[in-house]
C-alpha positions as CSV (number, residue, x, y, z in Angstrom):
1,X,-21.9,-21.8,-11.5
2,X,-18.2,-22.6,-11.3
3,X,-16.1,-20.0,-9.7
4,X,-13.4,-18.6,-11.9
5,X,-9.8,-19.2,-10.7
6,X,-8.0,-16.3,-9.1
7,X,-4.8,-17.0,-11.1
8,X,-4.4,-18.3,-14.6
9,X,-0.8,-18.9,-15.9
10,X,0.0,-19.6,-19.5
11,X,3.1,-19.8,-21.7
12,X,3.9,-18.9,-25.3
13,X,6.9,-20.9,-26.5
14,X,8.0,-23.7,-28.8
15,X,6.6,-27.1,-27.9
16,X,10.1,-28.3,-27.1
17,X,10.3,-25.7,-24.2
18,X,6.7,-26.1,-23.0
19,X,7.6,-29.1,-20.8
20,X,10.3,-27.2,-19.1
21,X,7.9,-24.6,-17.8
22,X,6.0,-26.1,-14.9
23,X,2.9,-23.8,-15.4
24,X,0.4,-26.2,-13.8
25,X,2.3,-26.4,-10.5
26,X,2.8,-22.7,-10.4
27,X,-0.9,-22.0,-11.0
28,X,-2.0,-24.5,-8.3
29,X,0.5,-23.0,-5.8
30,X,-1.1,-19.5,-6.1
31,X,-4.7,-20.6,-6.3
32,X,-4.1,-22.7,-3.1
33,X,-2.3,-20.2,-0.9
34,X,-3.1,-16.6,-2.2
35,X,-6.5,-14.9,-1.9
36,X,-6.7,-11.7,-4.0
37,X,-9.5,-10.4,-1.8
38,X,-7.1,-10.1,1.1
39,X,-5.4,-7.2,-0.7
40,X,-8.4,-5.2,-1.8
41,X,-11.4,-5.1,-4.2
42,X,-9.8,-3.9,-7.5
43,X,-8.3,-7.2,-8.7
44,X,-10.3,-10.4,-8.8
45,X,-8.2,-12.3,-11.3
46,X,-4.7,-12.2,-12.7
47,X,-3.9,-13.8,-16.0
48,X,-0.1,-14.1,-16.5
49,X,1.6,-15.3,-19.6
50,X,5.3,-16.3,-19.7
51,X,6.8,-15.5,-23.1
52,X,9.8,-17.7,-24.0
53,X,10.3,-17.0,-27.7
54,X,13.4,-16.4,-29.8
55,X,13.7,-13.3,-32.0
56,X,13.0,-15.5,-35.1
57,X,9.7,-16.7,-33.8
58,X,6.6,-14.9,-35.0
59,X,4.4,-16.3,-32.2
60,X,1.6,-14.0,-30.9
61,X,2.2,-11.6,-28.1
62,X,4.6,-9.0,-26.9
63,X,5.2,-7.8,-23.4
64,X,2.2,-5.9,-22.1
65,X,-0.1,-5.2,-19.2
66,X,-3.8,-4.6,-19.4
67,X,-6.5,-4.0,-16.7
68,X,-10.1,-4.9,-17.6
69,X,-12.1,-2.8,-15.2
70,X,-15.5,-4.5,-15.8
71,X,-14.1,-7.9,-14.9
72,X,-11.5,-6.6,-12.4
73,X,-9.0,-8.7,-14.3
74,X,-5.3,-8.0,-14.8
75,X,-3.6,-9.4,-17.8
76,X,0.2,-9.5,-17.9
77,X,2.6,-10.8,-20.5
78,X,6.4,-10.8,-19.8
79,X,9.4,-12.4,-21.4
80,X,11.7,-15.0,-20.0
81,X,15.1,-15.3,-21.6
82,X,14.7,-17.8,-24.5
83,X,18.3,-18.9,-24.3
84,X,18.2,-19.4,-20.6
85,X,15.1,-21.5,-20.7
86,X,16.5,-23.6,-23.6
87,X,19.8,-24.3,-22.0
88,X,19.4,-24.3,-18.2
89,X,18.2,-26.9,-15.7
90,X,14.7,-27.3,-14.2
91,X,15.5,-25.7,-10.8
92,X,16.9,-22.5,-12.5
93,X,13.9,-22.2,-14.7
94,X,11.6,-22.3,-11.6
95,X,13.6,-19.5,-10.2
96,X,13.4,-17.5,-13.4
97,X,9.6,-18.0,-13.5
98,X,9.2,-17.0,-9.8
99,X,11.5,-14.0,-10.1
100,X,9.7,-12.8,-13.3
101,X,6.3,-12.9,-11.6
102,X,7.7,-11.1,-8.6
103,X,9.2,-8.5,-10.8
104,X,5.8,-8.0,-12.6
105,X,4.3,-6.8,-9.3
106,X,6.6,-3.8,-9.3
107,X,5.4,-3.0,-12.8
108,X,1.7,-3.2,-12.2
109,X,2.0,-1.7,-8.7
110,X,2.2,1.7,-10.5
111,X,-1.2,1.2,-12.1
112,X,-3.8,3.6,-10.7
113,X,-6.1,1.1,-9.1
114,X,-8.3,2.5,-6.3
115,X,-8.1,-0.4,-3.8
116,X,-5.3,-2.9,-3.9
117,X,-2.3,-3.2,-1.6
118,X,0.5,-4.1,-3.9
119,X,3.2,-3.9,-1.2
120,X,1.6,-6.6,1.0
121,X,0.8,-8.7,-2.1
122,X,4.5,-8.5,-3.0
123,X,5.6,-9.6,0.4
124,X,3.2,-12.4,0.7
125,X,4.1,-13.6,-2.8
126,X,7.8,-13.5,-2.0
127,X,7.2,-15.4,1.2
128,X,5.3,-18.1,-0.6
129,X,7.9,-18.5,-3.3
130,X,10.7,-18.7,-0.8
131,X,8.8,-21.1,1.5
132,X,7.9,-23.4,-1.5
133,X,11.6,-23.3,-2.7
134,X,10.9,-21.6,-6.0
135,X,13.3,-18.8,-4.8
136,X,16.2,-18.6,-2.5
137,X,15.7,-16.4,0.6
138,X,17.9,-13.6,-0.7
139,X,17.2,-13.5,-4.4
140,X,19.1,-11.5,-7.0
141,X,17.3,-10.5,-10.1
142,X,20.0,-8.3,-11.6
143,X,21.1,-10.9,-14.3
144,X,17.6,-11.3,-15.6
145,X,15.9,-7.9,-14.9
146,X,18.7,-5.3,-14.6
147,X,17.8,-4.2,-11.1
148,X,20.6,-2.3,-9.4
149,X,19.5,-3.1,-5.8
150,X,18.2,-6.2,-4.2
151,X,17.0,-5.7,-0.7
152,X,16.0,-8.8,1.2
153,X,15.5,-10.0,4.7
154,X,15.0,-13.1,6.9
155,X,12.0,-14.2,8.9
156,X,9.4,-12.9,6.4
157,X,6.7,-15.0,8.0
158,X,7.3,-13.9,11.6
159,X,7.6,-10.2,10.8
160,X,4.5,-10.2,8.6
161,X,3.3,-7.0,7.0
162,X,6.2,-5.0,8.4
163,X,8.5,-6.7,5.9
164,X,6.8,-4.8,3.1
165,X,9.0,-1.9,3.9
166,X,12.0,-3.8,2.5
167,X,10.1,-3.7,-0.8
168,X,9.3,0.0,-0.4
169,X,13.0,0.9,0.0
170,X,14.1,-1.5,-2.8
171,X,11.6,-0.1,-5.2
172,X,12.6,3.5,-4.6
173,X,16.3,2.8,-4.9
174,X,15.8,1.1,-8.2
175,X,13.6,3.9,-9.5
176,X,15.8,6.8,-8.5
177,X,19.4,5.5,-8.1
178,X,21.4,4.3,-11.1
179,X,24.7,2.6,-10.0
180,X,26.3,3.4,-13.4
181,X,26.3,7.1,-12.4
182,X,29.0,6.2,-9.8
183,X,31.5,4.3,-12.0
184,X,31.8,0.9,-13.6
185,X,33.0,-1.0,-10.5
186,X,29.6,-2.0,-9.2
187,X,26.6,-3.2,-11.2
188,X,24.5,-4.5,-8.3
189,X,24.3,-4.2,-4.5
190,X,22.6,-7.1,-2.7
191,X,21.7,-6.3,0.9
192,X,20.2,-8.8,3.3
193,X,18.8,-7.6,6.6
194,X,19.0,-10.4,9.2
195,X,16.1,-10.0,11.7
196,X,16.0,-13.0,14.0
197,X,15.6,-13.4,17.8
198,X,18.8,-15.4,18.0
199,X,21.7,-14.2,15.9
200,X,24.4,-16.4,17.6
201,X,24.4,-18.5,14.4
202,X,25.9,-15.5,12.6
203,X,29.5,-15.2,13.9
204,X,30.2,-12.3,11.5
205,X,27.4,-9.8,11.8
206,X,28.7,-7.7,9.0
207,X,29.4,-10.0,6.0
208,X,30.8,-8.1,2.9
209,X,31.8,-9.7,-0.4
210,X,32.7,-8.2,-3.8
211,X,32.2,-10.5,-6.7
212,X,34.5,-9.0,-9.3
213,X,33.3,-11.2,-12.2
214,X,29.7,-9.9,-11.8
215,X,30.7,-6.5,-10.3
216,X,28.3,-7.4,-7.5
217,X,28.5,-6.5,-3.8
218,X,26.8,-8.7,-1.2
219,X,26.3,-7.4,2.3
220,X,24.6,-9.1,5.3
221,X,23.5,-6.8,8.2
222,X,22.0,-8.0,11.5
223,X,19.1,-5.7,12.6
224,X,18.0,-5.3,16.2
225,X,15.1,-7.8,16.3
226,X,13.3,-6.3,19.3
227,X,13.6,-2.8,17.8
228,X,12.1,-4.1,14.6
229,X,9.2,-5.7,16.4
230,X,8.4,-2.7,18.5
231,X,8.6,-0.1,15.8
232,X,5.7,1.6,14.1
233,X,5.7,2.4,10.4
234,X,7.7,5.6,10.5
235,X,10.3,4.4,13.1
236,X,10.7,1.1,11.1
237,X,11.5,3.0,7.9
238,X,13.9,5.2,9.8
239,X,15.6,2.1,11.3
240,X,16.0,0.4,8.0
241,X,17.2,3.6,6.3
242,X,19.9,4.0,9.0
243,X,21.0,0.4,8.5
244,X,21.1,0.8,4.8
245,X,23.4,3.9,5.0
246,X,25.7,1.9,7.3
247,X,25.9,-0.8,4.6
248,X,26.9,1.8,2.0
249,X,29.7,3.0,4.2
250,X,31.0,-0.5,4.3
251,X,31.7,-0.3,0.5
252,X,34.7,1.9,1.4
253,X,36.3,-1.1,3.2
254,X,36.1,-3.2,0.0
255,X,38.3,-0.7,-1.9
256,X,36.5,-1.2,-5.2
257,X,38.2,0.4,-8.2
258,X,36.2,3.0,-10.2
259,X,33.3,3.4,-7.9
260,X,32.3,6.6,-6.1
261,X,30.7,5.3,-3.0
262,X,30.8,8.7,-1.3
263,X,28.4,10.2,-3.8
264,X,26.2,7.1,-3.7
265,X,26.0,7.4,0.1
266,X,25.1,11.1,-0.2
267,X,22.4,10.6,-2.8
268,X,20.8,7.6,-1.0
269,X,20.8,9.7,2.2
270,X,19.0,12.5,0.4
271,X,16.5,10.1,-1.1
272,X,15.7,8.6,2.3
273,X,15.3,12.0,3.9
274,X,13.1,13.4,1.1
275,X,10.9,10.3,1.2
276,X,10.6,11.0,5.0
277,X,12.2,7.6,5.8
278,X,15.1,9.1,7.7
279,X,14.8,11.6,10.5
280,X,17.9,13.6,9.8
281,X,17.9,17.2,8.6
282,X,19.4,18.2,5.3
283,X,22.2,20.7,5.3
284,X,22.0,24.0,3.4
285,X,24.4,22.6,0.8
286,X,22.2,19.6,0.3
287,X,19.0,21.7,0.0
288,X,20.8,23.8,-2.6
289,X,21.8,20.7,-4.6
290,X,18.4,19.1,-4.5
291,X,16.3,22.2,-5.3
292,X,18.6,24.0,-7.7
293,X,17.9,27.2,-5.7
294,X,20.8,29.4,-4.5
295,X,21.5,29.1,-0.8
296,X,20.6,32.8,-0.2
297,X,17.2,32.2,-1.6
298,X,16.7,29.1,0.6
299,X,17.6,31.1,3.7
300,X,15.0,33.8,2.7
301,X,12.3,31.1,2.2
302,X,13.0,29.7,5.6
303,X,13.2,33.0,7.4
304,X,11.2,35.6,5.5
305,X,9.0,34.0,2.9
306,X,7.1,37.3,2.2
307,X,10.1,38.5,0.2
308,X,10.3,35.5,-2.1
309,X,8.4,34.8,-5.3
310,X,5.7,32.1,-5.2
311,X,7.4,30.0,-7.9
312,X,10.6,29.7,-5.8
313,X,8.6,28.7,-2.7
314,X,6.7,26.0,-4.7
315,X,10.0,24.6,-6.1
316,X,11.4,24.5,-2.6
317,X,8.3,22.6,-1.3
318,X,8.0,20.2,-4.2
319,X,11.7,19.3,-4.3
320,X,12.1,18.9,-0.6
321,X,8.6,17.5,0.0
322,X,7.8,20.2,2.5
323,X,4.0,20.9,3.0
324,X,3.2,24.3,1.5
325,X,1.2,25.2,4.6
326,X,4.4,24.9,6.7
327,X,6.0,27.7,4.7
328,X,3.0,29.9,3.9
329,X,0.4,29.0,6.6
330,X,-1.8,32.1,6.1
331,X,-2.5,31.2,2.5
332,X,-4.0,27.8,3.4
333,X,-7.6,27.7,4.5
């Protein structure tokens, strides 16, 4: 009995565009280098369809995702820009295809599957696509997919699974932070962490660039390579969170009109602390802002919880991600 392929890639488009989408090469690439069993037992096959249709076309299919539990098959349909595919060159189309598949991982990573490591699958996929030159090492997906933050790094192969934390931070930033809340001056922030044993090839270890036409900020930051190698999961996230905050501070030096970098810094710092990725205590003002509880009530929760209503304590714990047992230990068996 012939074994079913792990990856099946298809396209739905006009015949005139079909030749521009190198579906066959893309499929061979993944079936050659990626083993789904390396990431868990819940997904044994991925069927991915590139949709490249105009609004006038009545061809089958809209964007969707579907998990067939009995077959452990994941079916995904996502759209490429019809105009971009019709008008751009072959190299750019390859990047569009690769970036779309990479983006899809973030979409189906939220599916409640019992045993599949999406983060490592993402990092291995990105490593492969960069290595095989389907993507540049520091990709930006803002133009195609409206992501506010693009977090990248060097030496993906050498750092291995640790590099998945870049994806963790990128995903949380794009989920919880909207740059439009801070003005119209910046539409995207690209941050590349350089983690290499020899950084002498980087004469400027803090590259900053503001592209006015695209309202885009590009920042390159050199990370301590030895510290990265020696860190465990918690200390690594703490290290990356600290470097990320330093990059946000650099926005001030660019003097971008109509952009509130101070509030952005504060909100990202809160996010990193609440996600327990930054070992830095919140101030009372910050706790008040995050929970919506008055400062006097927060003081009572932290000093004399017996005088506080249960609802307020639960709000405090949920908003600040504090274990309930840490506040009311006697009520926990």
